[in-house]
One Martini backbone bead per residue (centre of mass of N, CA, C, O) as a GRO file, in nm:
protein
  141
    1MET     BB    1  -1.893  -2.152   1.508
    2GLY     BB    2  -1.811  -1.884   1.671
    3ARG     BB    3  -1.734  -1.600   1.766
    4ALA     BB    4  -1.504  -1.382   1.750
    5GLY     BB    5  -1.262  -1.257   1.906
    6LYS     BB    6  -1.059  -0.993   1.955
    7SER     BB    7  -0.836  -1.117   1.749
    8GLY     BB    8  -1.056  -1.155   1.553
    9LYS     BB    9  -1.223  -1.174   1.237
   10ASN     BB   10  -1.485  -1.093   1.058
   11VAL     BB   11  -1.631  -1.101   0.755
   12LYS     BB   12  -1.725  -0.806   0.739
   13SER     BB   13  -1.450  -0.668   0.806
   14VAL     BB   14  -1.292  -0.800   0.575
   15LYS     BB   15  -1.461  -0.696   0.340
   16ASN     BB   16  -1.418  -0.393   0.402
   17SER     BB   17  -1.102  -0.402   0.388
   18LEU     BB   18  -1.069  -0.542   0.087
   19LYS     BB   19  -1.226  -0.374  -0.124
   20PHE     BB   20  -0.977  -0.149  -0.196
   21LYS     BB   21  -0.739  -0.379  -0.243
   22ALA     BB   22  -0.856  -0.475  -0.489
   23ASN     BB   23  -0.870  -0.574  -0.809
   24VAL     BB   24  -0.974  -0.446  -1.108
   25LYS     BB   25  -1.221  -0.603  -1.327
   26GLU     BB   26  -1.318  -0.631  -1.649
   27GLY     BB   27  -1.545  -0.838  -1.787
   28ILE     BB   28  -1.600  -1.104  -1.592
   29LEU     BB   29  -1.883  -1.144  -1.695
   30SER     BB   30  -2.084  -1.416  -1.827
   31VAL     BB   31  -2.322  -1.528  -2.082
   32ARG     BB   32  -2.515  -1.802  -2.201
   33VAL     BB   33  -2.678  -1.806  -2.527
   34GLY     BB   34  -2.677  -2.089  -2.625
   35VAL     BB   35  -2.377  -2.055  -2.821
   36ARG     BB   36  -2.344  -1.777  -2.693
   37LYS     BB   37  -2.112  -1.535  -2.559
   38TYR     BB   38  -2.158  -1.280  -2.307
   39LYS     BB   39  -2.047  -0.981  -2.197
   40LEU     BB   40  -2.073  -0.807  -1.913
   41PRO     BB   41  -2.113  -0.521  -1.781
   42GLY     BB   42  -1.855  -0.440  -1.568
   43SER     BB   43  -1.720  -0.470  -1.235
   44ALA     BB   44  -1.459  -0.622  -1.030
   45ARG     BB   45  -1.329  -0.735  -0.723
   46ILE     BB   46  -1.009  -0.919  -0.676
   47LEU     BB   47  -0.907  -1.186  -0.450
   48SER     BB   48  -0.653  -1.454  -0.451
   49ASN     BB   49  -0.603  -1.795  -0.360
   50GLY     BB   50  -0.607  -2.125  -0.271
   51ASP     BB   51  -0.832  -2.069  -0.016
   52TYR     BB   52  -0.933  -1.779  -0.126
   53LEU     BB   53  -1.217  -1.557  -0.220
   54PHE     BB   54  -1.257  -1.223  -0.335
   55LEU     BB   55  -1.578  -1.064  -0.412
   56SER     BB   56  -1.662  -0.742  -0.573
   57PHE     BB   57  -1.929  -0.543  -0.613
   58PRO     BB   58  -2.074  -0.242  -0.609
   59ALA     BB   59  -2.322  -0.374  -0.425
   60SER     BB   60  -2.126  -0.625  -0.345
   61SER     BB   61  -1.984  -0.881  -0.124
   62GLU     BB   62  -1.761  -1.177  -0.106
   63LEU     BB   63  -1.665  -1.467   0.089
   64PHE     BB   64  -1.457  -1.746   0.009
   65ARG     BB   65  -1.416  -2.099   0.026
   66VAL     BB   66  -1.154  -2.334  -0.059
   67ARG     BB   67  -1.254  -2.684  -0.101
   68ASN     BB   68  -1.216  -2.944  -0.291
   69LYS     BB   69  -1.297  -2.764  -0.545
   70GLN     BB   70  -1.487  -2.582  -0.360
   71LEU     BB   71  -1.727  -2.319  -0.344
   72SER     BB   72  -1.788  -2.129  -0.035
   73PRO     BB   73  -1.962  -1.934   0.153
   74MET     BB   74  -1.924  -1.722   0.410
   75LYS     BB   75  -2.029  -1.658   0.707
   76ALA     BB   76  -2.073  -1.383   0.909
   77GLU     BB   77  -1.975  -1.553   1.185
   78ASP     BB   78  -1.714  -1.619   1.080
   79ASP     BB   79  -1.377  -1.673   1.090
   80ALA     BB   80  -1.146  -1.434   0.899
   81THR     BB   81  -0.842  -1.412   0.969
   82ASP     BB   82  -0.702  -1.596   0.761
   83ALA     BB   83  -0.812  -1.454   0.509
   84TYR     BB   84  -0.686  -1.180   0.565
   85GLN     BB   85  -0.387  -1.267   0.576
   86GLN     BB   86  -0.387  -1.388   0.277
   87LEU     BB   87  -0.531  -1.134   0.112
   88ASN     BB   88  -0.365  -0.913   0.221
   89PRO     BB   89  -0.139  -0.704   0.053
   90GLY     BB   90  -0.062  -0.457   0.171
   91ARG     BB   91   0.195  -0.241   0.170
   92ARG     BB   92   0.365  -0.053  -0.051
   93ARG     BB   93   0.713  -0.027  -0.054
   94ARG     BB   94   0.977   0.148  -0.090
   95LYS     BB   95   1.293   0.105  -0.180
   96ARG     BB   96   1.584   0.171  -0.018
   97VAL     BB   97   1.874   0.314  -0.123
   98SER     BB   98   2.193   0.270  -0.018
   99ARG     BB   99   2.411   0.550  -0.004
  100SER     BB  100   2.755   0.559   0.039
  101ALA     BB  101   2.934   0.839   0.120
  102THR     BB  102   3.258   0.962   0.098
  103VAL     BB  103   3.453   1.189   0.276
  104PRO     BB  104   3.718   1.348   0.265
  105ALA     BB  105   3.929   1.462   0.507
  106THR     BB  106   3.991   1.742   0.382
  107VAL     BB  107   3.695   1.832   0.360
  108MET     BB  108   3.617   1.802   0.658
  109ALA     BB  109   3.826   2.007   0.762
  110ALA     BB  110   3.715   2.248   0.599
  111LEU     BB  111   3.422   2.244   0.721
  112LYS     BB  112   3.517   2.292   1.024
  113ASN     BB  113   3.633   2.596   0.949
  114ILE     BB  114   3.359   2.705   0.955
  115PRO     BB  115   3.201   2.949   1.081
  116SER     BB  116   2.975   3.064   1.274
  117GLY     BB  117   2.706   3.181   1.060
  118TYR     BB  118   2.812   3.009   0.818
  119ARG     BB  119   2.843   2.922   0.469
  120LEU     BB  120   2.865   2.753   0.176
  121GLY     BB  121   2.927   2.921  -0.133
  122TYR     BB  122   2.852   3.084  -0.451
  123ASP     BB  123   2.937   3.264  -0.702
  124VAL     BB  124   2.897   3.364  -1.025
  125SER     BB  125   3.175   3.212  -1.116
  126GLY     BB  126   3.195   2.949  -0.896
  127GLN     BB  127   3.318   3.041  -0.640
  128PRO     BB  128   3.399   2.983  -0.331
  129ARG     BB  129   3.218   3.106  -0.034
  130LEU     BB  130   3.123   3.293   0.230
  131VAL     BB  131   2.801   3.283   0.394
  132ARG     BB  132   2.554   3.423   0.549
  133LYS     BB  133   2.323   3.328   0.750
  134ARG     BB  134   1.997   3.300   0.790
  135GLN     BB  135   1.774   3.476   1.001
  136ARG     BB  136   1.515   3.347   1.178
  137ARG     BB  137   1.205   3.471   1.268
  138SER     BB  138   0.947   3.513   1.445
  139LYS     BB  139   0.613   3.603   1.378
  140THR     BB  140   0.588   3.648   1.672
  141LYS     BB  141   0.590   3.950   1.906
   0.00000   0.00000   0.00000
């Protein structure tokens, strides 16, 4: 495969982009010495799905392709656009709950009767009254 075109992403740019989007996992590496298994200290960042695995250690990161139950590292000049699209978690957006409140017609009519330069306010006892709007002036004179 040749170098990716303008629309494609290369492996290096995908690795740099995914590095801080991946989830951090502690104690992911282990080594077996004899019959005992020891967890190595350290953490790694991981993103994976059925076709790709992104693995990043503090000193390096690697992008792998999974095919026929075999894991193979992708070369730096390979096109990694598909890997980026599948592994990129995207931005989490808060769902906005639409609350539609209806204002009774009598209240709307009362609000339209408030004169210009005033707003609706409340006094100390909680009774509604008209209050003069604050006039903001520019700081530069």
